[in-house]
C-alpha positions in Angstrom: -79.2 -29.6 -0.1 -77.2 -32.7 1.4 -75.7 -32.9 -1.6 -74.3 -29.6 -1.5 -73.0 -29.5 2.4 -71.2 -33.2 0.9 -69.4 -31.4 -1.8 -68.1 -28.5 0.2 -67.2 -31.3 3.2 -65.1 -33.2 0.2 -63.8 -29.3 -0.9 -62.4 -28.2 2.5 -59.6 -30.6 3.5 -58.3 -30.5 0.1 -57.4 -26.6 0.3 -56.1 -27.0 3.7 -53.5 -29.8 2.5 -52.5 -27.7 0.1 -52.0 -24.4 2.5 -49.7 -26.9 4.7 -47.6 -27.9 1.7 -47.1 -24.2 0.9 -46.2 -23.4 4.2 -43.1 -26.6 4.3 -41.9 -25.3 0.8 -40.2 -22.0 2.2 -37.9 -20.0 -0.9 -34.5 -20.5 -0.4 -33.0 -17.4 0.4 -29.7 -16.4 -1.7 -26.7 -15.4 0.1 -25.5 -12.2 -0.7 -21.6 -12.1 -1.0 -19.2 -9.9 1.8 -15.7 -8.5 0.6 -12.8 -8.0 2.6 -10.0 -5.7 2.4 -6.4 -6.8 3.3 -4.1 -3.5 3.4 -1.0 -5.0 4.4 0.3 -8.8 3.8 3.0 -10.2 5.3 5.9 -11.6 3.5 6.6 -15.0 2.1 2.4 -15.1 1.8 0.7 -15.9 -1.6 -3.1 -16.8 -2.7 -3.0 -20.1 -1.5 -1.6 -19.9 2.0 -4.6 -17.1 2.0 -7.1 -19.1 1.0 -5.5 -21.6 3.3 -5.8 -19.1 6.7 -8.9 -18.0 6.1 -11.0 -20.6 4.6 -11.3 -21.9 8.1 -13.4 -19.2 9.1 -15.9 -19.3 5.8 -16.6 -20.1 2.3 -14.0 -18.1 0.0 -14.9 -17.3 -3.6 -12.3 -14.7 -5.2 -9.2 -13.5 -3.9 -6.8 -10.9 -5.6 -3.5 -9.5 -4.1 -1.8 -6.7 -5.7 2.1 -7.1 -6.5 4.5 -5.0 -5.6 5.9 -2.9 -8.4 9.8 -3.9 -7.7 8.2 -7.6 -7.6 6.7 -7.2 -11.0 9.6 -6.1 -12.6 11.6 -8.9 -11.4 9.3 -11.4 -12.3 9.0 -9.8 -16.2 12.7 -10.0 -16.5 13.7 -13.0 -14.9 11.0 -15.4 -15.2 12.3 -18.1 -13.0 11.2 -19.7 -9.7 12.9 -17.9 -7.3 11.6 -14.8 -8.4 8.0 -16.3 -8.5 8.3 -17.5 -4.7 10.0 -13.9 -3.7 7.2 -11.9 -4.7 6.0 -9.5 -2.0 2.0 -8.7 -2.2 0.8 -5.1 -0.9 -2.6 -5.2 -0.4 -5.4 -7.6 -1.3 -9.1 -8.5 -1.4 -11.3 -11.5 -0.4 -14.8 -12.4 -1.3 -16.2 -14.5 1.2 -20.0 -16.1 0.0 -21.3 -15.1 2.8 -21.5 -11.4 4.1 -22.0 -12.2 8.0 -18.8 -14.5 7.9 -17.0 -11.3 6.2 -18.1 -9.1 9.0 -16.7 -11.8 11.6 -13.7 -12.2 10.3 -14.1 -8.0 10.3 -14.4 -8.0 14.0 -11.9 -10.9 15.5 -9.0 -11.2 13.0 -8.3 -7.0 12.8 -5.6 -5.6 14.5 -5.3 -9.7 15.6 -1.8 -11.3 15.2 -1.5 -13.6 12.6 0.0 -16.7 14.6 1.0 -20.2 13.2 4.6 -21.7 13.6 7.4 -19.1 15.4 9.8 -20.2 12.7 7.2 -18.0 10.4 8.6 -14.6 9.8 4.7 -13.2 10.1 3.7 -14.9 13.3 4.0 -11.5 15.4 2.5 -9.5 12.2 -0.8 -8.2 13.0 -4.1 -8.2 10.5 -5.0 -5.0 9.0 -8.6 -6.0 8.0 -11.5 -3.6 6.6 -15.2 -4.9 5.6 -16.4 -3.2 2.7 -19.8 -2.6 2.7 -22.2 -2.1 -0.7 -18.6 -2.8 -2.0 -18.9 -5.4 -5.5 -16.3 -7.7 -7.2 -17.6 -5.5 -10.5 -15.7 -2.2 -8.8 -12.4 -4.1 -7.8 -12.2 -4.3 -12.0 -13.1 -1.0 -13.0 -10.7 -0.2 -10.8 -7.8 -2.6 -12.4 -8.5 -1.9 -15.8 -8.4 1.7 -14.8 -5.1 1.5 -13.3 -3.8 -0.3 -16.6 -5.2 2.2 -18.7 -3.2 5.0 -16.9 0.2 2.7 -16.7 -0.1 2.2 -20.6 -0.7 6.3 -20.8 2.4 6.8 -18.9 4.5 3.9 -21.1 3.2 5.9 -24.1 4.1 8.9 -23.1 7.9 7.7 -22.0 8.4 6.0 -25.3 6.9 9.2 -27.6 9.4 10.7 -25.2 12.3 8.8 -25.6 11.4 8.1 -29.3 11.9 12.0 -29.8 15.5 12.2 -27.5 16.6 9.2 -29.8 15.5 11.5 -33.1 16.8 14.3 -31.3 20.5 12.8 -30.9 20.5 11.0 -34.6 19.8 14.8 -36.0 22.3 16.3 -33.9 24.9 13.7 -34.7 24.2 13.8 -38.3 24.7 17.9 -38.1 27.5 17.4 -36.3 28.8 15.1 -39.3 27.8 17.7 -41.7 30.0 20.5 -39.9 33.1 18.1 -40.1 33.0 17.1 -43.5 32.3 20.8 -44.0 35.5 21.7 -42.1 37.3 19.1 -43.3 36.8 20.7 -46.9 37.2 24.1 -46.0 40.8 22.7 -44.5 41.3 21.5 -47.6 40.9 24.2 -49.4 43.3 26.4 -47.7 46.0 24.0 -47.7 45.4 24.0 -51.7 45.1 28.0 -51.7 48.3 28.2 -49.5 50.0 25.8 -52.2 49.0 28.0 -55.1 50.6 31.4 -53.2 53.7 29.6 -52.2 54.0 28.5 -56.2 53.3 32.2 -57.3 55.4 33.3 -54.7 58.6 31.1 -55.9 57.9 32.2 -59.5 57.6 35.8 -58.9 60.8 35.0 -56.7 62.6 33.3 -59.6 61.3 35.7 -62.1 62.8 39.0 -59.9 65.7 37.3 -58.5 66.4 38.1 -55.1 63.6 40.8 -54.6 61.0 39.9 -52.4 56.8 39.8 -53.0 54.7 40.7 -50.3 51.1 39.7 -50.6 48.2 42.3 -48.8 44.8 43.8 -48.6 44.4 47.3 -49.7 42.7 49.5 -47.1 39.5 51.5 -47.6 40.4 55.4 -48.5 38.7 58.4 -46.5 36.8 58.9 -50.0 35.2 55.6 -49.6 34.4 55.9 -45.7 33.1 59.2 -46.4 30.6 58.4 -48.9 29.6 55.5 -46.7 28.8 58.0 -43.7 27.0 60.2 -46.3 25.0 57.8 -47.5 24.1 56.6 -44.2 23.2 60.2 -43.4 21.3 60.3 -46.4 19.2 57.2 -45.7 18.6 58.4 -42.0 17.1 61.9 -42.9 15.1 60.3 -45.7 13.7 57.9 -43.0 13.3 61.1 -40.5 11.2 62.9 -43.5 8.7 60.0 -44.2 7.8 59.7 -40.2 7.2 63.5 -39.7 5.4 63.4 -43.2 3.2 60.6 -41.5 2.5 62.6 -38.6 1.6 65.9 -40.6 -1.2 63.6 -42.7 -2.4 62.0 -38.9 -2.7 65.4 -37.6 -4.4 67.1 -40.4 -7.3 63.7 -40.9 -8.0 64.7 -36.9 -8.4 68.6 -37.4 -10.7 67.7 -40.5 -12.4 65.5 -38.4 -13.1 67.9 -35.4 -14.1 70.9 -38.1 -16.9 68.2 -39.8 -17.8 67.7 -35.9 -18.1 71.5 -35.1 -19.4 73.0 -38.4 -22.9 71.1 -37.9 -23.3 73.0 -34.1 -23.0 75.8 -35.4 -24.8 75.6 -38.4 -27.9 74.4 -36.0 -27.2 77.2 -34.0 -27.4 80.0 -36.5 -30.6 78.8 -38.0 -32.3 79.0 -34.6 -30.9 82.6 -34.1 -31.9 83.8 -37.2 -32.9 87.3 -37.0 -32.5 87.9 -33.1 -30.0 90.3 -33.6 -32.2 93.0 -35.7 
């Protein structure tokens, strides 16, 4: 019994020491990031300046600024230092490593002047800051990808429309060239015919002396005109007769159907009332 009591005394302090060590080693909590949205950005302010400004309030992770369309076009057309300096951003997103710091920035800097030196053009401008709860950086990437796809689709539609217009213009130009060539050929043929007619007239004048030859088209005689009118009347009469025959056939078919529908009723009544009159 004494030995067992000594063993228990030896075991108990070890357990107490282990429990105290576990209490001292507390799990380290991971800080959740917080994202802040800037609806307006002062002019001549880029990513480095925003990092310097907001880095004083907390550790920053990622920053994204959306450039204006005019600035994008300028940067694409002329890739010079002047254009890169004159970029203008419309909106931006800032990711703080701690959610608490992002909330503090929203509370203390929203609707507050930017400040800085009086020489700065954005000295009197106000910040428009909003904290985005339950918002992740992946959502921003998805939105940017969606906007890029929409932009690509629009560009593809515009390019296809331009190609159609160019194809239509090329076809129209080819048709105009063909028409011009045909007109030139027709003019040449007319000139050749006029020359031939003039030569024939001169030959006849030389053969007949002073007699003048006239070339004219003979008009249609009255008999031809009357014969054409008679042919038109005959065609119209044939057409009218065809229509009348078709109408008669349709009426006959309808009458036959009506008779067939009436006959079974009469037969049925006759079979029922046979011998009643006798």
